[in-house]
PADODREN-731109 format. One line per field, with one value per atom (N, C-alpha, C): residue number from 1; residue in three letters; atom name; x, y, z. Coordinates in Angstrom, 1 decimal. Example, Ala and Ser with C-alpha at 12.3 -4.5 7.8 and 13.67 -1.06 7.14 Angstrom:
2
i	[1  1  1  2  2  2]
aa	[ALA  ALA  ALA  SER  SER  SER]
at	[N  CA  C  N  CA  C]
xx	[13.2  12.3  13.2  12.8  13.7  12.9]
yy	[-5.7  -4.5  -3.3  -2.2  -1.1  0.0]
zz	[7.8  7.8  7.8  7.1  7.1  7.9]
END
This chain:
73
i	[1  1  1  2  2  2  3  3  3  4  4  4  5  5  5  6  6  6  7  7  7  8  8  8  9  9  9  10  10  10  11  11  11  12  12  12  13  13  13  14  14  14  15  15  15  16  16  16  17  17  17  18  18  18  19  19  19  20  20  20  21  21  21  22  22  22  23  23  23  24  24  24  25  25  25  26  26  26  27  27  27  28  28  28  29  29  29  30  30  30  31  31  31  32  32  32  33  33  33  34  34  34  35  35  35  36  36  36  37  37  37  38  38  38  39  39  39  40  40  40  41  41  41  42  42  42  43  43  43  44  44  44  45  45  45  46  46  46  47  47  47  48  48  48  49  49  49  50  50  50  51  51  51  52  52  52  53  53  53  54  54  54  55  55  55  56  56  56  57  57  57  58  58  58  59  59  59  60  60  60  61  61  61  62  62  62  63  63  63  64  64  64  65  65  65  66  66  66  67  67  67  68  68  68  69  69  69  70  70  70  71  71  71  72  72  72  73  73  73]
aa	[MET  MET  MET  GLN  GLN  GLN  VAL  VAL  VAL  VAL  VAL  VAL  PRO  PRO  PRO  ARG  ARG  ARG  PHE  PHE  PHE  LYS  LYS  LYS  GLN  GLN  GLN  ASP  ASP  ASP  ASP  ASP  ASP  GLY  GLY  GLY  THR  THR  THR  ILE  ILE  ILE  THR  THR  THR  PHE  PHE  PHE  PHE  PHE  PHE  LEU  LEU  LEU  ALA  ALA  ALA  PHE  PHE  PHE  GLY  GLY  GLY  ALA  ALA  ALA  ASN  ASN  ASN  ARG  ARG  ARG  GLN  GLN  GLN  LEU  LEU  LEU  CYS  CYS  CYS  ARG  ARG  ARG  LEU  LEU  LEU  ALA  ALA  ALA  THR  THR  THR  ASN  ASN  ASN  PHE  PHE  PHE  ASN  ASN  ASN  THR  THR  THR  GLN  GLN  GLN  LYS  LYS  LYS  GLN  GLN  GLN  ALA  ALA  ALA  PHE  PHE  PHE  SER  SER  SER  TYR  TYR  TYR  LEU  LEU  LEU  GLN  GLN  GLN  LYS  LYS  LYS  HIS  HIS  HIS  ARG  ARG  ARG  THR  THR  THR  GLU  GLU  GLU  PHE  PHE  PHE  GLU  GLU  GLU  ARG  ARG  ARG  LEU  LEU  LEU  ALA  ALA  ALA  ARG  ARG  ARG  ALA  ALA  ALA  ARG  ARG  ARG  LEU  LEU  LEU  ALA  ALA  ALA  SER  SER  SER  GLY  GLY  GLY  GLU  GLU  GLU  LEU  LEU  LEU  GLU  GLU  GLU  ASP  ASP  ASP  GLY  GLY  GLY  ILE  ILE  ILE  VAL  VAL  VAL  VAL  VAL  VAL  LEU  LEU  LEU  SER  SER  SER  MET  MET  MET  LEU  LEU  LEU]
at	[N  CA  C  N  CA  C  N  CA  C  N  CA  C  N  CA  C  N  CA  C  N  CA  C  N  CA  C  N  CA  C  N  CA  C  N  CA  C  N  CA  C  N  CA  C  N  CA  C  N  CA  C  N  CA  C  N  CA  C  N  CA  C  N  CA  C  N  CA  C  N  CA  C  N  CA  C  N  CA  C  N  CA  C  N  CA  C  N  CA  C  N  CA  C  N  CA  C  N  CA  C  N  CA  C  N  CA  C  N  CA  C  N  CA  C  N  CA  C  N  CA  C  N  CA  C  N  CA  C  N  CA  C  N  CA  C  N  CA  C  N  CA  C  N  CA  C  N  CA  C  N  CA  C  N  CA  C  N  CA  C  N  CA  C  N  CA  C  N  CA  C  N  CA  C  N  CA  C  N  CA  C  N  CA  C  N  CA  C  N  CA  C  N  CA  C  N  CA  C  N  CA  C  N  CA  C  N  CA  C  N  CA  C  N  CA  C  N  CA  C  N  CA  C  N  CA  C  N  CA  C  N  CA  C  N  CA  C  N  CA  C  N  CA  C  N  CA  C  N  CA  C  N  CA  C]
xx	[21.1  20.4  18.9  18.9  17.2  17.5  16.4  16.2  15.2  15.4  14.8  13.9  13.1  12.6  12.6  13.0  13.0  13.0  11.5  10.4  11.5  11.6  12.5  11.2  11.4  10.5  10.4  11.3  11.1  10.3  10.1  8.6  9.2  9.7  9.5  12.1  11.4  13.4  12.6  13.6  13.6  14.9  14.6  15.7  16.0  16.7  16.3  18.0  17.8  19.0  19.5  20.6  20.4  21.3  20.8  21.5  21.7  23.6  24.2  24.7  24.8  24.4  24.4  25.4  25.3  24.9  25.5  26.6  24.7  24.5  23.0  24.0  24.0  23.9  23.7  22.9  21.9  22.3  21.4  21.4  19.8  20.2  19.1  18.8  17.7  17.3  16.3  16.9  16.3  15.3  14.4  13.3  12.8  12.3  11.2  9.9  10.0  8.3  7.9  6.2  5.7  5.6  5.3  5.2  6.2  6.4  6.6  6.4  5.4  5.1  5.3  5.1  5.7  6.9  7.4  9.0  9.9  8.5  8.9  8.6  7.3  7.1  8.5  8.4  9.8  11.3  10.9  12.4  12.1  10.9  10.8  10.3  10.6  10.0  11.8  12.1  13.8  14.9  14.2  15.2  16.5  16.9  17.8  18.8  18.8  19.4  19.9  19.5  19.4  20.7  20.8  21.0  22.2  22.3  23.3  24.3  23.6  24.3  25.1  24.3  24.6  25.9  25.8  27.1  28.2  27.6  29.2  29.9  28.4  28.9  29.6  29.4  30.1  31.1  31.4  32.6  33.5  33.4  34.6  34.4  33.6  33.9  33.4  32.5  31.4  30.2  30.8  29.5  29.6  28.2  28.6  27.5  29.1  28.4  28.1  28.6  28.7  27.2  26.8  25.2  25.5  25.6  25.6  23.5  23.8  23.6  23.2  21.6  21.3  19.8  20.2  19.0  18.1  17.1  16.3  17.9  16.7  17.2  16.8]
yy	[4.2  3.8  4.7  5.7  6.0  6.1  4.8  4.7  6.4  7.3  8.8  8.3  7.5  7.9  9.6  8.6  9.8  9.7  9.8  9.1  9.6  8.8  9.7  9.1  9.6  9.8  8.3  8.0  6.7  5.7  4.4  4.0  3.0  2.1  0.9  1.3  2.6  2.9  3.7  3.3  4.8  5.0  7.0  7.0  8.1  6.6  7.5  7.5  8.1  8.6  7.9  7.0  6.1  7.7  7.2  8.2  7.1  8.2  7.2  8.6  8.6  10.1  11.7  12.6  14.1  13.2  12.8  12.2  11.9  12.0  11.4  10.9  9.5  8.8  8.4  9.5  9.6  7.6  7.3  5.8  5.3  4.9  4.3  3.0  2.5  1.3  0.5  0.1  -0.2  -1.5  -1.5  -2.7  -3.1  -4.4  -4.6  -4.0  -3.9  -3.3  -2.0  -1.9  -0.9  0.7  0.5  1.7  1.9  3.0  3.5  2.7  2.5  2.6  0.6  0.2  -1.4  -0.5  -0.2  -0.6  0.6  1.4  1.7  0.1  -0.6  -0.8  -3.0  -2.5  -3.3  -3.1  -2.2  -1.8  -1.4  -0.7  -1.3  -2.7  -3.8  -5.1  -5.6  -5.1  -5.4  -4.3  -3.8  -2.4  -2.8  -3.8  -4.2  -4.9  -5.1  -5.9  -5.4  -4.1  -2.8  -1.8  -1.6  -0.6  -1.8  -3.5  -3.7  -3.3  -4.1  -3.8  -2.6  -1.3  0.0  0.2  0.1  0.4  -0.2  -1.4  -2.2  -2.0  -1.1  -0.9  1.3  1.1  2.7  2.8  1.5  1.5  1.2  0.3  -0.3  0.4  2.4  2.9  2.6  1.9  1.6  2.7  3.8  4.6  4.8  4.9  5.6  6.8  7.9  9.5  9.9  9.2  9.2  9.3  8.1  7.4  6.2  5.7  3.4  3.6  2.5  2.1  0.5  0.0  -1.1  -1.9  -3.2  -4.0  -5.0  -5.3  -6.1  -7.5  -7.9  -8.8  -10.6]
zz	[18.9  18.5  17.8  16.9  16.8  14.9  14.0  13.1  13.1  12.3  11.0  10.0  9.9  8.4  7.3  6.8  5.8  3.8  3.7  2.8  1.0  0.3  -0.9  -2.0  -3.4  -4.4  -4.9  -5.0  -5.9  -4.8  -6.1  -4.8  -4.3  -3.5  -2.9  -2.3  -2.4  -1.8  -0.6  0.9  1.8  2.0  3.1  2.8  4.4  6.1  6.8  7.8  8.6  9.2  10.4  10.8  11.5  12.6  13.9  14.9  15.7  15.9  17.8  18.0  19.3  19.7  19.2  18.9  18.4  16.4  16.1  14.7  14.2  12.8  12.0  10.9  10.4  8.9  8.4  6.8  5.8  5.1  5.6  4.9  3.7  3.0  1.8  2.1  2.0  2.1  0.4  -0.4  -1.6  -1.4  -1.9  -1.9  -2.9  -2.7  -4.8  -3.8  -3.1  -2.9  -4.1  -4.1  -5.3  -4.3  -2.6  -2.5  -1.0  -0.8  0.2  1.7  1.5  3.0  3.0  1.9  2.4  2.9  2.4  2.5  3.6  4.6  5.4  6.6  6.0  7.7  7.3  6.0  6.5  7.1  7.2  7.5  9.1  9.8  10.6  11.5  10.2  11.6  11.2  10.4  10.5  10.8  11.6  12.5  12.7  14.0  14.2  13.4  12.8  11.4  10.8  9.8  9.6  9.7  11.4  12.3  12.5  12.7  12.6  11.2  10.9  9.0  8.2  9.0  8.4  9.7  11.1  10.9  11.5  10.9  10.3  8.8  8.1  6.6  7.0  7.8  8.4  9.0  9.3  9.9  9.1  8.3  6.8  6.0  5.7  5.2  3.4  4.1  2.6  2.0  2.4  1.7  -0.2  -0.5  -1.7  -1.7  -2.5  -1.8  -0.6  0.5  1.6  2.2  1.2  1.7  1.9  3.4  3.7  3.1  2.1  1.1  1.5  1.9  1.7  0.7  1.2  -0.3  1.1  0.8  1.3  1.4  3.2  3.5  2.4]
END
């Protein structure tokens, strides 16, 4: 599984793709940070846990408009 970041305009919110095989799932992580750089650093630090959470939510169908929505741990 691979996390490919995609920055969004909102401060502290980062959008990324969760890659599994040939499939990609759009995910959004909302944080309390002021900058996307801080949010991305946080995502990288906790990457394994966010991947696990995203896979679990995807498997259970917990999507909002086709997006896996995550928040800070």
